[in-house]
N, C-alpha and C positions, 0 to 999 in steps of 0.2 A: 047396194046401190043407193039405199036410202040414206045412209049416212054421209056420202058424197054431196047430196043435195044441201045438208045443213052448212056446208062449208062455203057455198056460194053466197054472194051478199043478197040481201033480199031486196034492198032499194036499188039495185042496179048501180051501184057505186062505181064499177068500173067504167061506166060511159060518163063522157063529160062533154060539154059543147066544144066543137073544135075552134082553134084559134082563128079570128077572121084574117083576110087578107089585109096586107097594109093599106090603110086608109088612104083615100084621096087627098092630096095637099090642100083642097078646098076646106077640109074638117080640121087642119092643124090651126091650134090656137096659140101655141108658143114653142119656143125651142131653147135649149140651154147647153152650154158646154161644160161638162164636168171635167175640170183639170186633174183630179185625182185620178179618175177611171179612165180618162182620155176617151170619153164617150160623148157623142154629139145625140142629145136627146131630142126628140119631136114629141110633142104633146097634142093629142087631137080630142075632139068633143064628137064622137060618134052621134050621140043624141042631139047636137045642135045647140045645147043649152049653156055653154061656156064652161062646164064642168070637165075636167080632164077624165077620160074614161079609156084612153088607149095611148100608150106610150112606146116609142121604139127608141133603142139605144145603138149607135154605130160606132164601131172603132174609128178613131180619128188617125189617119196615117200622117198628116202634115196640118201644121196650123200657121198661119201668117196674117198679116194686116195688109190691107190695100192700100194704094196711095191716098184714100180719103180716110184712113184709120179704122175703117170697118173690118171685122175679123171675116176671114176666109178659112173654111175647113175642107180638106180633102178626106172623104170618108170611104169606108167600104161600101160596096153596091148595095148590100143587103145588112139588116140589123143583126147584131149578136144577140141582143136581149129584147123582149117583148113584155109588156105589161098590159093585161087585160082581164077584166072581171076577177080582180082580186087574186090574180095568180100571175107570177113571175116565169116566164118561158125564157129558155137558153136554145140558140141555134148555133151550135159549135161549126156547122157547115157553113154558115151565112149564106144559105142560097135562097133565103125567100121563105114564106109561109108555104109549106108542101106536105105538111103531116109528120116530119122528123124532127120537130122541135120537141124538146124535154121540159117538163115541168122543173123549174128550179126551184120555187118556193110558192106554197099556197097560203091563203088566207092572209094576204099582204096588201096594204094600201100603198098607193104611191105617194110619198111625202114631198109635196111641192116645196115645203117650208124649208128643206135643205137647199134649196137654190134661191129662195125668195123669201128669207126669214123675217122680213120686216113688214111694217104697214105705215101708212102715212094718213093721218086723220081717219083711221078705221079702215082705209083701202089698200089692198096688196100694192106693194110697189115693184 
């Protein structure tokens, strides 16, 4: 029986903070359409400091332009991907945050420079 105890993680490594529910739109600070992945990304600042700390990615079913030239996206109701707390989660059921999300990749930062690679006078464009 003692040998089994040595196999268990000492630091409680199996527990992890649960993924928070998708944030309120009031905390959204930006959005992007990833043409390659056909994902509509919504970037949030849960801390309210303007720094991206939660991202959702919804599959885009249809993309069009309005009469005024603005992009219009028809997306899935719930995200396929979530990024939070240096972890990317996959939700293949696309049924919202309910505990069945899978860790896709850990220790990963969201790279905003992929979508906004430039700056003007030292300010992000």
